[in-house]
PDB file as gemmi writes it, atoms N, CA and C in Angstrom:
CRYST1    1.000    1.000    1.000  90.00  90.00  90.00 P 1                      
ATOM      1  N   MET A   1      96.301 105.674  92.525  1.00  0.00           N  
ATOM      2  CA  MET A   1      97.553 105.407  93.163  1.00  0.00           C  
ATOM      3  C   MET A   1      98.309 103.758  92.804  1.00  0.00           C  
ATOM      4  N   SER A   2      97.230 102.772  92.975  1.00  0.00           N  
ATOM      5  CA  SER A   2      97.377 101.591  93.205  1.00  0.00           C  
ATOM      6  C   SER A   2      97.807 101.101  91.570  1.00  0.00           C  
ATOM      7  N   THR A   3      97.015 101.820  90.542  1.00  0.00           N  
ATOM      8  CA  THR A   3      97.537 101.360  89.264  1.00  0.00           C  
ATOM      9  C   THR A   3      99.043 101.842  88.906  1.00  0.00           C  
ATOM     10  N   LEU A   4      99.362 102.746  89.500  1.00  0.00           N  
ATOM     11  CA  LEU A   4     100.598 103.623  89.032  1.00  0.00           C  
ATOM     12  C   LEU A   4     101.593 102.514  89.979  1.00  0.00           C  
ATOM     13  N   ILE A   5     101.291 102.026  91.140  1.00  0.00           N  
ATOM     14  CA  ILE A   5     102.349 101.183  91.896  1.00  0.00           C  
ATOM     15  C   ILE A   5     102.137 100.134  91.445  1.00  0.00           C  
ATOM     16  N   THR A   6     101.172  99.553  90.679  1.00  0.00           N  
ATOM     17  CA  THR A   6     101.343  97.828  90.290  1.00  0.00           C  
ATOM     18  C   THR A   6     102.321  98.422  88.922  1.00  0.00           C  
ATOM     19  N   ALA A   7     102.134  99.177  88.105  1.00  0.00           N  
ATOM     20  CA  ALA A   7     102.831  99.547  86.788  1.00  0.00           C  
ATOM     21  C   ALA A   7     104.284  99.594  87.007  1.00  0.00           C  
ATOM     22  N   PHE A   8     104.664 100.237  88.043  1.00  0.00           N  
ATOM     23  CA  PHE A   8     106.196 100.240  88.491  1.00  0.00           C  
ATOM     24  C   PHE A   8     106.513  98.492  88.973  1.00  0.00           C  
ATOM     25  N   GLY A   9     105.770  97.948  89.674  1.00  0.00           N  
ATOM     26  CA  GLY A   9     105.774  96.440  89.899  1.00  0.00           C  
ATOM     27  C   GLY A   9     106.235  95.788  88.538  1.00  0.00           C  
ATOM     28  N   THR A  10     105.362  95.734  87.768  1.00  0.00           N  
ATOM     29  CA  THR A  10     105.115  95.502  86.393  1.00  0.00           C  
ATOM     30  C   THR A  10     106.514  95.493  85.790  1.00  0.00           C  
ATOM     31  N   ALA A  11     107.188  96.632  85.965  1.00  0.00           N  
ATOM     32  CA  ALA A  11     108.553  97.111  85.145  1.00  0.00           C  
ATOM     33  C   ALA A  11     109.402  96.545  86.171  1.00  0.00           C  
ATOM     34  N   GLY A  12     109.420  95.953  87.270  1.00  0.00           N  
ATOM     35  CA  GLY A  12     110.542  95.636  88.135  1.00  0.00           C  
ATOM     36  C   GLY A  12     110.987  96.235  89.023  1.00  0.00           C  
ATOM     37  N   PHE A  13     110.285  97.529  89.201  1.00  0.00           N  
ATOM     38  CA  PHE A  13     110.958  98.460  90.464  1.00  0.00           C  
ATOM     39  C   PHE A  13     109.944  98.056  91.822  1.00  0.00           C  
ATOM     40  N   GLU A  14     110.984  98.339  92.784  1.00  0.00           N  
ATOM     41  CA  GLU A  14     110.030  98.559  94.104  1.00  0.00           C  
ATOM     42  C   GLU A  14     109.836 100.012  94.257  1.00  0.00           C  
ATOM     43  N   VAL A  15     108.878 100.308  94.932  1.00  0.00           N  
ATOM     44  CA  VAL A  15     107.879 101.541  95.054  1.00  0.00           C  
ATOM     45  C   VAL A  15     108.488 101.950  96.668  1.00  0.00           C  
ATOM     46  N   HIS A  16     108.945 103.009  97.026  1.00  0.00           N  
ATOM     47  CA  HIS A  16     109.025 103.558  98.254  1.00  0.00           C  
ATOM     48  C   HIS A  16     108.294 104.847  98.255  1.00  0.00           C  
ATOM     49  N   ILE A  17     107.158 104.826  99.213  1.00  0.00           N  
ATOM     50  CA  ILE A  17     106.329 106.071  99.885  1.00  0.00           C  
ATOM     51  C   ILE A  17     107.105 106.654 100.878  1.00  0.00           C  
ATOM     52  N   THR A  18     107.959 107.857 100.658  1.00  0.00           N  
ATOM     53  CA  THR A  18     108.879 108.286 101.645  1.00  0.00           C  
ATOM     54  C   THR A  18     108.372 110.125 101.977  1.00  0.00           C  
ATOM     55  N   ASP A  19     108.541 110.698 103.092  1.00  0.00           N  
ATOM     56  CA  ASP A  19     108.534 111.961 103.401  1.00  0.00           C  
ATOM     57  C   ASP A  19     106.959 112.418 103.126  1.00  0.00           C  
ATOM     58  N   LEU A  20     105.870 111.363 103.239  1.00  0.00           N  
ATOM     59  CA  LEU A  20     104.640 111.720 102.883  1.00  0.00           C  
ATOM     60  C   LEU A  20     104.186 112.802 103.709  1.00  0.00           C  
ATOM     61  N   ALA A  21     103.335 113.941 103.702  1.00  0.00           N  
ATOM     62  CA  ALA A  21     102.855 114.765 104.430  1.00  0.00           C  
ATOM     63  C   ALA A  21     101.733 115.642 103.446  1.00  0.00           C  
ATOM     64  N   VAL A  22     100.674 115.572 104.037  1.00  0.00           N  
ATOM     65  CA  VAL A  22      99.430 115.744 103.349  1.00  0.00           C  
ATOM     66  C   VAL A  22      98.955 117.534 104.144  1.00  0.00           C  
ATOM     67  N   LYS A  23      99.713 117.837 103.332  1.00  0.00           N  
ATOM     68  CA  LYS A  23      98.966 119.589 103.747  1.00  0.00           C  
ATOM     69  C   LYS A  23      97.882 119.846 103.081  1.00  0.00           C  
ATOM     70  N   CYS A  24      96.925 120.243 104.433  1.00  0.00           N  
ATOM     71  CA  CYS A  24      95.719 120.567 103.870  1.00  0.00           C  
ATOM     72  C   CYS A  24      94.758 121.518 104.502  1.00  0.00           C  
ATOM     73  N   ASP A  25      95.915 122.684 105.046  1.00  0.00           N  
ATOM     74  CA  ASP A  25      95.418 123.866 105.231  1.00  0.00           C  
ATOM     75  C   ASP A  25      94.836 124.685 104.263  1.00  0.00           C  
ATOM     76  N   ALA A  26      94.735 124.320 102.818  1.00  0.00           N  
ATOM     77  CA  ALA A  26      93.665 125.124 102.045  1.00  0.00           C  
ATOM     78  C   ALA A  26      92.356 124.305 101.659  1.00  0.00           C  
ATOM     79  N   CYS A  27      92.031 123.238 102.432  1.00  0.00           N  
ATOM     80  CA  CYS A  27      90.906 122.626 102.010  1.00  0.00           C  
ATOM     81  C   CYS A  27      89.651 123.497 102.754  1.00  0.00           C  
ATOM     82  N   ALA A  28      88.885 123.406 101.583  1.00  0.00           N  
ATOM     83  CA  ALA A  28      87.410 123.824 102.043  1.00  0.00           C  
ATOM     84  C   ALA A  28      86.571 123.337 103.286  1.00  0.00           C  
ATOM     85  N   GLY A  29      85.815 124.351 103.995  1.00  0.00           N  
ATOM     86  CA  GLY A  29      85.206 123.875 104.970  1.00  0.00           C  
ATOM     87  C   GLY A  29      86.266 123.974 106.277  1.00  0.00           C  
ATOM     88  N   SER A  30      85.304 123.590 107.290  1.00  0.00           N  
ATOM     89  CA  SER A  30      85.860 123.517 108.777  1.00  0.00           C  
ATOM     90  C   SER A  30      87.025 122.657 108.746  1.00  0.00           C  
ATOM     91  N   ASP A  31      87.854 123.045 110.013  1.00  0.00           N  
ATOM     92  CA  ASP A  31      89.160 122.205 110.256  1.00  0.00           C  
ATOM     93  C   ASP A  31      88.373 120.411 110.172  1.00  0.00           C  
ATOM     94  N   GLU A  32      87.578 120.127 110.909  1.00  0.00           N  
ATOM     95  CA  GLU A  32      86.901 118.879 110.778  1.00  0.00           C  
ATOM     96  C   GLU A  32      86.865 118.161 109.209  1.00  0.00           C  
ATOM     97  N   VAL A  33      86.343 118.746 108.396  1.00  0.00           N  
ATOM     98  CA  VAL A  33      86.137 118.346 107.069  1.00  0.00           C  
ATOM     99  C   VAL A  33      88.114 118.374 106.369  1.00  0.00           C  
ATOM    100  N   ALA A  34      88.601 119.260 107.061  1.00  0.00           N  
ATOM    101  CA  ALA A  34      89.975 119.312 106.259  1.00  0.00           C  
ATOM    102  C   ALA A  34      90.799 117.929 106.893  1.00  0.00           C  
ATOM    103  N   LEU A  35      90.707 118.139 108.057  1.00  0.00           N  
ATOM    104  CA  LEU A  35      91.352 116.733 108.739  1.00  0.00           C  
ATOM    105  C   LEU A  35      90.651 115.444 108.240  1.00  0.00           C  
ATOM    106  N   GLU A  36      89.602 115.567 107.720  1.00  0.00           N  
ATOM    107  CA  GLU A  36      89.102 114.095 107.284  1.00  0.00           C  
ATOM    108  C   GLU A  36      89.500 113.870 105.980  1.00  0.00           C  
ATOM    109  N   ARG A  37      89.207 114.801 105.063  1.00  0.00           N  
ATOM    110  CA  ARG A  37      89.996 114.859 103.781  1.00  0.00           C  
ATOM    111  C   ARG A  37      91.379 114.563 103.735  1.00  0.00           C  
ATOM    112  N   GLN A  38      92.457 114.874 104.899  1.00  0.00           N  
ATOM    113  CA  GLN A  38      93.722 114.366 105.036  1.00  0.00           C  
ATOM    114  C   GLN A  38      93.788 113.031 105.104  1.00  0.00           C  
ATOM    115  N   ALA A  39      92.796 112.776 105.927  1.00  0.00           N  
ATOM    116  CA  ALA A  39      92.962 111.225 106.675  1.00  0.00           C  
ATOM    117  C   ALA A  39      92.798 110.423 105.404  1.00  0.00           C  
ATOM    118  N   LEU A  40      91.603 110.594 104.528  1.00  0.00           N  
ATOM    119  CA  LEU A  40      91.226 109.921 103.311  1.00  0.00           C  
ATOM    120  C   LEU A  40      92.445 109.858 102.195  1.00  0.00           C  
ATOM    121  N   VAL A  41      93.398 110.703 102.008  1.00  0.00           N  
ATOM    122  CA  VAL A  41      94.702 110.999 101.416  1.00  0.00           C  
ATOM    123  C   VAL A  41      95.666 109.704 102.128  1.00  0.00           C  
ATOM    124  N   TYR A  42      95.647 109.884 103.419  1.00  0.00           N  
ATOM    125  CA  TYR A  42      96.771 109.082 103.823  1.00  0.00           C  
ATOM    126  C   TYR A  42      96.326 107.431 103.885  1.00  0.00           C  
ATOM    127  N   ARG A  43      94.933 107.172 104.169  1.00  0.00           N  
ATOM    128  CA  ARG A  43      94.103 106.043 104.053  1.00  0.00           C  
ATOM    129  C   ARG A  43      94.748 105.331 102.660  1.00  0.00           C  
ATOM    130  N   ASP A  44      93.955 106.244 101.586  1.00  0.00           N  
ATOM    131  CA  ASP A  44      94.204 105.704 100.343  1.00  0.00           C  
ATOM    132  C   ASP A  44      95.688 105.492  99.993  1.00  0.00           C  
ATOM    133  N   MET A  45      96.523 106.542 100.337  1.00  0.00           N  
ATOM    134  CA  MET A  45      98.279 105.918 100.114  1.00  0.00           C  
ATOM    135  C   MET A  45      98.614 104.869 100.715  1.00  0.00           C  
ATOM    136  N   LEU A  46      97.985 104.705 101.985  1.00  0.00           N  
ATOM    137  CA  LEU A  46      98.657 103.500 102.513  1.00  0.00           C  
ATOM    138  C   LEU A  46      97.860 102.135 102.031  1.00  0.00           C  
ATOM    139  N   GLN A  47      96.784 102.284 101.825  1.00  0.00           N  
ATOM    140  CA  GLN A  47      96.008 101.044 101.082  1.00  0.00           C  
ATOM    141  C   GLN A  47      96.884 100.470  99.877  1.00  0.00           C  
ATOM    142  N   ALA A  48      96.920 101.540  98.914  1.00  0.00           N  
ATOM    143  CA  ALA A  48      97.524 101.476  97.448  1.00  0.00           C  
ATOM    144  C   ALA A  48      99.082 100.474  97.948  1.00  0.00           C  
ATOM    145  N   CYS A  49      99.690 101.175  99.083  1.00  0.00           N  
ATOM    146  CA  CYS A  49     101.129 100.408  99.040  1.00  0.00           C  
ATOM    147  C   CYS A  49     100.597  98.639  99.810  1.00  0.00           C  
ATOM    148  N   VAL A  50      99.703  98.669 100.559  1.00  0.00           N  
ATOM    149  CA  VAL A  50      99.393  97.265 101.155  1.00  0.00           C  
ATOM    150  C   VAL A  50      99.002  96.475 100.177  1.00  0.00           C  
ATOM    151  N   MET A  51      98.277  96.971  99.170  1.00  0.00           N  
ATOM    152  CA  MET A  51      97.923  96.100  98.215  1.00  0.00           C  
ATOM    153  C   MET A  51      98.790  95.677  97.254  1.00  0.00           C  
ATOM    154  N   ALA A  52     100.079  95.941  97.211  1.00  0.00           N  
ATOM    155  CA  ALA A  52     101.092  95.865  96.609  1.00  0.00           C  
ATOM    156  C   ALA A  52     102.450  95.087  97.338  1.00  0.00           C  
ATOM    157  N   PRO A  53     102.174  94.096  97.660  1.00  0.00           N  
ATOM    158  CA  PRO A  53     103.472  93.503  98.884  1.00  0.00           C  
ATOM    159  C   PRO A  53     104.399  93.222  97.761  1.00  0.00           C  
ATOM    160  N   GLY A  54     105.619  93.107  98.426  1.00  0.00           N  
ATOM    161  CA  GLY A  54     106.773  92.928  97.397  1.00  0.00           C  
ATOM    162  C   GLY A  54     107.086  94.334  96.652  1.00  0.00           C  
ATOM    163  N   VAL A  55     105.997  94.799  96.129  1.00  0.00           N  
ATOM    164  CA  VAL A  55     106.135  96.188  95.138  1.00  0.00           C  
ATOM    165  C   VAL A  55     106.757  97.376  96.007  1.00  0.00           C  
ATOM    166  N   CYS A  56     105.280  97.536  96.973  1.00  0.00           N  
ATOM    167  CA  CYS A  56     105.700  99.139  97.748  1.00  0.00           C  
ATOM    168  C   CYS A  56     106.116  98.100  98.899  1.00  0.00           C  
ATOM    169  N   THR A  57     107.319  98.575  99.217  1.00  0.00           N  
ATOM    170  CA  THR A  57     108.132  97.843 100.344  1.00  0.00           C  
ATOM    171  C   THR A  57     108.594  99.123 101.429  1.00  0.00           C  
ATOM    172  N   VAL A  58     107.815 100.570 101.151  1.00  0.00           N  
ATOM    173  CA  VAL A  58     108.392 101.559 102.331  1.00  0.00           C  
ATOM    174  C   VAL A  58     107.125 102.619 102.271  1.00  0.00           C  
ATOM    175  N   PHE A  59     106.484 102.799 103.246  1.00  0.00           N  
ATOM    176  CA  PHE A  59     105.581 103.560 103.574  1.00  0.00           C  
ATOM    177  C   PHE A  59     106.145 104.615 104.643  1.00  0.00           C  
ATOM    178  N   GLN A  60     106.247 106.071 104.516  1.00  0.00           N  
ATOM    179  CA  GLN A  60     107.077 106.550 105.943  1.00  0.00           C  
ATOM    180  C   GLN A  60     106.432 108.116 105.485  1.00  0.00           C  
ATOM    181  N   THR A  61     106.074 108.346 106.783  1.00  0.00           N  
ATOM    182  CA  THR A  61     105.644 110.029 106.807  1.00  0.00           C  
ATOM    183  C   THR A  61     106.804 110.741 107.209  1.00  0.00           C  
ATOM    184  N   ASP A  62     106.401 112.235 106.524  1.00  0.00           N  
ATOM    185  CA  ASP A  62     107.736 113.084 106.695  1.00  0.00           C  
ATOM    186  C   ASP A  62     107.647 113.654 108.320  1.00  0.00           C  
ATOM    187  N   GLY A  63     107.648 112.655 109.467  1.00  0.00           N  
ATOM    188  CA  GLY A  63     107.628 113.117 110.864  1.00  0.00           C  
ATOM    189  C   GLY A  63     106.593 112.593 110.896  1.00  0.00           C  
ATOM    190  N   PHE A  64     105.718 112.775 112.583  1.00  0.00           N  
ATOM    191  CA  PHE A  64     104.555 112.095 113.082  1.00  0.00           C  
ATOM    192  C   PHE A  64     103.758 113.177 113.652  1.00  0.00           C  
ATOM    193  N   GLN A  65     104.393 114.355 114.023  1.00  0.00           N  
ATOM    194  CA  GLN A  65     103.653 115.695 114.497  1.00  0.00           C  
ATOM    195  C   GLN A  65     103.683 116.599 114.004  1.00  0.00           C  
ATOM    196  N   ASP A  66     102.362 117.573 113.682  1.00  0.00           N  
ATOM    197  CA  ASP A  66     102.236 118.868 113.050  1.00  0.00           C  
ATOM    198  C   ASP A  66     103.374 119.503 113.868  1.00  0.00           C  
ATOM    199  N   GLY A  67     103.895 120.702 113.118  1.00  0.00           N  
ATOM    200  CA  GLY A  67     104.690 121.880 114.007  1.00  0.00           C  
ATOM    201  C   GLY A  67     105.972 121.377 114.156  1.00  0.00           C  
ATOM    202  N   SER A  68     106.265 119.960 113.399  1.00  0.00           N  
ATOM    203  CA  SER A  68     107.707 119.314 113.968  1.00  0.00           C  
ATOM    204  C   SER A  68     108.678 120.453 112.814  1.00  0.00           C  
ATOM    205  N   HIS A  69     108.304 120.785 111.752  1.00  0.00           N  
ATOM    206  CA  HIS A  69     109.049 121.385 110.729  1.00  0.00           C  
ATOM    207  C   HIS A  69     109.160 122.809 110.796  1.00  0.00           C  
ATOM    208  N   GLY A  70     108.359 123.333 111.829  1.00  0.00           N  
ATOM    209  CA  GLY A  70     108.032 124.808 111.936  1.00  0.00           C  
ATOM    210  C   GLY A  70     107.303 125.469 111.156  1.00  0.00           C  
ATOM    211  N   GLY A  71     107.194 126.667 111.582  1.00  0.00           N  
ATOM    212  CA  GLY A  71     106.087 127.684 110.676  1.00  0.00           C  
ATOM    213  C   GLY A  71     105.074 126.961 110.653  1.00  0.00           C  
ATOM    214  N   ASP A  72     103.952 127.736 110.040  1.00  0.00           N  
ATOM    215  CA  ASP A  72     102.662 127.438 109.677  1.00  0.00           C  
ATOM    216  C   ASP A  72     102.287 126.818 108.551  1.00  0.00           C  
ATOM    217  N   ASP A  73     103.396 126.535 107.828  1.00  0.00           N  
ATOM    218  CA  ASP A  73     103.465 126.042 106.286  1.00  0.00           C  
ATOM    219  C   ASP A  73     102.349 124.491 106.404  1.00  0.00           C  
ATOM    220  N   LEU A  74     103.048 123.550 107.572  1.00  0.00           N  
ATOM    221  CA  LEU A  74     102.564 122.276 107.264  1.00  0.00           C  
ATOM    222  C   LEU A  74     101.294 122.262 108.540  1.00  0.00           C  
ATOM    223  N   LYS A  75     100.491 123.010 108.879  1.00  0.00           N  
ATOM    224  CA  LYS A  75      99.467 123.215 110.011  1.00  0.00           C  
ATOM    225  C   LYS A  75      99.061 121.779 109.984  1.00  0.00           C  
ATOM    226  N   TYR A  76      98.425 121.204 109.091  1.00  0.00           N  
ATOM    227  CA  TYR A  76      97.463 119.867 109.078  1.00  0.00           C  
ATOM    228  C   TYR A  76      98.409 118.788 108.558  1.00  0.00           C  
ATOM    229  N   ALA A  77      99.647 118.759 108.387  1.00  0.00           N  
ATOM    230  CA  ALA A  77     100.580 117.542 107.206  1.00  0.00           C  
ATOM    231  C   ALA A  77     100.703 116.418 107.748  1.00  0.00           C  
ATOM    232  N   LEU A  78     100.692 116.328 109.147  1.00  0.00           N  
ATOM    233  CA  LEU A  78     101.280 114.891 109.860  1.00  0.00           C  
ATOM    234  C   LEU A  78     100.077 114.347 110.463  1.00  0.00           C  
ATOM    235  N   PRO A  79      99.964 112.901 110.993  1.00  0.00           N  
ATOM    236  CA  PRO A  79      98.844 112.183 111.476  1.00  0.00           C  
ATOM    237  C   PRO A  79      98.717 112.552 112.706  1.00  0.00           C  
ATOM    238  N   PHE A  80      99.546 113.053 113.545  1.00  0.00           N  
ATOM    239  CA  PHE A  80      99.510 113.530 115.069  1.00  0.00           C  
ATOM    240  C   PHE A  80      99.451 115.281 114.868  1.00  0.00           C  
ATOM    241  N   ALA A  81      98.497 115.475 116.020  1.00  0.00           N  
ATOM    242  CA  ALA A  81      98.640 117.042 116.138  1.00  0.00           C  
ATOM    243  C   ALA A  81      99.858 117.681 116.785  1.00  0.00           C  
ATOM    244  N   ALA A  82     100.298 118.883 117.043  1.00  0.00           N  
ATOM    245  CA  ALA A  82     101.442 119.443 117.633  1.00  0.00           C  
ATOM    246  C   ALA A  82     101.475 118.791 118.977  1.00  0.00           C  
ATOM    247  N   ASP A  83     100.707 118.598 119.780  1.00  0.00           N  
ATOM    248  CA  ASP A  83     100.207 118.290 121.316  1.00  0.00           C  
ATOM    249  C   ASP A  83     100.342 116.580 121.394  1.00  0.00           C  
ATOM    250  N   LEU A  84     100.368 115.576 120.037  1.00  0.00           N  
ATOM    251  CA  LEU A  84     100.654 114.436 120.038  1.00  0.00           C  
ATOM    252  C   LEU A  84      99.397 113.937 119.832  1.00  0.00           C  
ATOM    253  N   SER A  85      98.273 114.607 120.124  1.00  0.00           N  
ATOM    254  CA  SER A  85      97.091 113.906 119.952  1.00  0.00           C  
ATOM    255  C   SER A  85      96.803 113.363 118.480  1.00  0.00           C  
ATOM    256  N   LYS A  86      96.064 112.223 118.605  1.00  0.00           N  
ATOM    257  CA  LYS A  86      95.874 111.390 117.107  1.00  0.00           C  
ATOM    258  C   LYS A  86      94.933 111.954 116.586  1.00  0.00           C  
ATOM    259  N   LYS A  87      95.326 112.358 115.323  1.00  0.00           N  
ATOM    260  CA  LYS A  87      94.235 112.939 113.939  1.00  0.00           C  
ATOM    261  C   LYS A  87      93.907 111.832 113.218  1.00  0.00           C  
ATOM    262  N   PRO A  88      92.583 112.232 112.771  1.00  0.00           N  
ATOM    263  CA  PRO A  88      91.533 111.218 111.834  1.00  0.00           C  
ATOM    264  C   PRO A  88      92.548 110.418 111.064  1.00  0.00           C  
ATOM    265  N   ALA A  89      93.799 110.646 110.600  1.00  0.00           N  
ATOM    266  CA  ALA A  89      94.407 110.034 109.451  1.00  0.00           C  
ATOM    267  C   ALA A  89      95.044 108.944 110.489  1.00  0.00           C  
ATOM    268  N   TYR A  90      95.598 109.332 111.507  1.00  0.00           N  
ATOM    269  CA  TYR A  90      96.093 108.176 112.389  1.00  0.00           C  
ATOM    270  C   TYR A  90      95.142 106.825 112.486  1.00  0.00           C  
ATOM    271  N   SER A  91      94.041 107.198 112.562  1.00  0.00           N  
ATOM    272  CA  SER A  91      92.701 106.004 112.772  1.00  0.00           C  
ATOM    273  C   SER A  91      92.563 105.093 111.313  1.00  0.00           C  
ATOM    274  N   LYS A  92      92.463 106.303 110.377  1.00  0.00           N  
ATOM    275  CA  LYS A  92      92.361 105.482 108.994  1.00  0.00           C  
ATOM    276  C   LYS A  92      93.567 104.899 108.620  1.00  0.00           C  
ATOM    277  N   MET A  93      94.568 105.171 109.113  1.00  0.00           N  
ATOM    278  CA  MET A  93      95.963 104.263 108.233  1.00  0.00           C  
ATOM    279  C   MET A  93      95.805 102.958 109.389  1.00  0.00           C  
ATOM    280  N   LEU A  94      95.451 103.311 110.779  1.00  0.00           N  
ATOM    281  CA  LEU A  94      95.689 101.958 111.515  1.00  0.00           C  
ATOM    282  C   LEU A  94      94.112 100.917 111.320  1.00  0.00           C  
ATOM    283  N   ASP A  95      93.263 101.207 110.451  1.00  0.00           N  
ATOM    284  CA  ASP A  95      91.971 100.674 110.229  1.00  0.00           C  
ATOM    285  C   ASP A  95      92.448  99.700 108.844  1.00  0.00           C  
ATOM    286  N   VAL A  96      93.556 100.527 108.183  1.00  0.00           N  
ATOM    287  CA  VAL A  96      94.034  99.569 107.003  1.00  0.00           C  
ATOM    288  C   VAL A  96      94.905  98.760 107.011  1.00  0.00           C  
ATOM    289  N   LEU A  97      95.889  98.903 108.372  1.00  0.00           N  
ATOM    290  CA  LEU A  97      96.594  98.068 108.575  1.00  0.00           C  
ATOM    291  C   LEU A  97      96.174  96.796 109.510  1.00  0.00           C  
ATOM    292  N   ASN A  98      94.994  97.453 110.013  1.00  0.00           N  
ATOM    293  CA  ASN A  98      94.246  96.229 111.084  1.00  0.00           C  
ATOM    294  C   ASN A  98      93.397  95.083 110.156  1.00  0.00           C  
ATOM    295  N   ARG A  99      92.799  95.594 109.067  1.00  0.00           N  
ATOM    296  CA  ARG A  99      92.414  95.107 107.853  1.00  0.00           C  
ATOM    297  C   ARG A  99      93.232  94.118 106.971  1.00  0.00           C  
ATOM    298  N   ARG A 100      94.382  94.628 106.875  1.00  0.00           N  
ATOM    299  CA  ARG A 100      95.344  93.620 106.450  1.00  0.00           C  
ATOM    300  C   ARG A 100      95.877  92.471 107.231  1.00  0.00           C  
ATOM    301  N   LYS A 101      95.758  92.876 108.595  1.00  0.00           N  
ATOM    302  CA  LYS A 101      96.155  91.854 109.518  1.00  0.00           C  
ATOM    303  C   LYS A 101      95.364  90.746 109.442  1.00  0.00           C  
ATOM    304  N   CYS A 102      94.162  91.091 109.433  1.00  0.00           N  
ATOM    305  CA  CYS A 102      92.849  90.151 109.590  1.00  0.00           C  
ATOM    306  C   CYS A 102      92.841  89.290 108.275  1.00  0.00           C  
ATOM    307  N   ASP A 103      92.953  89.836 107.082  1.00  0.00           N  
ATOM    308  CA  ASP A 103      93.192  89.265 106.049  1.00  0.00           C  
ATOM    309  C   ASP A 103      94.188  88.463 105.644  1.00  0.00           C  
ATOM    310  N   ASP A 104      95.215  88.632 106.393  1.00  0.00           N  
ATOM    311  CA  ASP A 104      96.541  87.676 106.378  1.00  0.00           C  
ATOM    312  C   ASP A 104      96.215  86.388 106.965  1.00  0.00           C  
ATOM    313  N   HIS A 105      95.728  86.711 108.291  1.00  0.00           N  
ATOM    314  CA  HIS A 105      95.262  86.221 109.695  1.00  0.00           C  
ATOM    315  C   HIS A 105      94.192  84.690 108.840  1.00  0.00           C  
ATOM    316  N   ARG A 106      93.211  85.406 107.917  1.00  0.00           N  
ATOM    317  CA  ARG A 106      92.219  84.433 107.301  1.00  0.00           C  
ATOM    318  C   ARG A 106      92.654  83.697 106.254  1.00  0.00           C  
ATOM    319  N   SER A 107      94.092  84.229 105.568  1.00  0.00           N  
ATOM    320  CA  SER A 107      94.320  83.289 104.313  1.00  0.00           C  
ATOM    321  C   SER A 107      95.355  82.346 104.971  1.00  0.00           C  
ATOM    322  N   SER A 108      96.193  82.800 106.068  1.00  0.00           N  
ATOM    323  CA  SER A 108      96.582  81.749 106.739  1.00  0.00           C  
ATOM    324  C   SER A 108      95.736  80.426 107.417  1.00  0.00           C  
ATOM    325  N   THR A 109      94.725  80.831 107.963  1.00  0.00           N  
ATOM    326  CA  THR A 109      94.130  79.730 108.446  1.00  0.00           C  
ATOM    327  C   THR A 109      93.536  79.004 107.252  1.00  0.00           C  
ATOM    328  N   ALA A 110      93.086  79.802 105.967  1.00  0.00           N  
ATOM    329  CA  ALA A 110      92.083  78.659 104.841  1.00  0.00           C  
ATOM    330  C   ALA A 110      93.506  77.635 104.414  1.00  0.00           C  
ATOM    331  N   ALA A 111      94.512  78.574 104.434  1.00  0.00           N  
ATOM    332  CA  ALA A 111      95.603  77.569 104.069  1.00  0.00           C  
ATOM    333  C   ALA A 111      95.878  76.197 104.833  1.00  0.00           C  
ATOM    334  N   LEU A 112      95.789  76.381 106.292  1.00  0.00           N  
ATOM    335  CA  LEU A 112      95.924  75.506 107.017  1.00  0.00           C  
ATOM    336  C   LEU A 112      94.744  74.418 107.143  1.00  0.00           C  
ATOM    337  N   LYS A 113      93.879  74.703 106.418  1.00  0.00           N  
ATOM    338  CA  LYS A 113      92.458  73.917 106.502  1.00  0.00           C  
ATOM    339  C   LYS A 113      92.718  73.169 105.217  1.00  0.00           C  
ATOM    340  N   ASP A 114      93.307  73.861 104.215  1.00  0.00           N  
ATOM    341  CA  ASP A 114      93.234  73.131 102.902  1.00  0.00           C  
ATOM    342  C   ASP A 114      94.737  71.924 103.020  1.00  0.00           C  
ATOM    343  N   THR A 115      95.271  71.957 103.961  1.00  0.00           N  
ATOM    344  CA  THR A 115      96.626  70.739 104.243  1.00  0.00           C  
ATOM    345  C   THR A 115      95.866  69.767 104.800  1.00  0.00           C  
TER     346      THR A 115                                                      
END                                                                             
């Protein structure tokens, strides 16, 4: 995904990741395995976006809680469960954002030391 986002950026386009829902009820294994696979997709998508500042300018899910679209179609699609409890996808995405925040802090601190 990072390569694709970079290619769009090189061509002069902005990338908007919108309406992201990672349907995962067909994943093999237990619910925990399916939820972890879903979390990795969310993490990788957000990481690809974060790694392309100025190119990937929007990252938006298709809602925030399971069941908000009705039916059993999107049983595992969003970062929060129907009862609003955090799913592994939430934690994986938060890790990406926290890492980015730390990297930005390190970069600005290093720049200050160089002046």
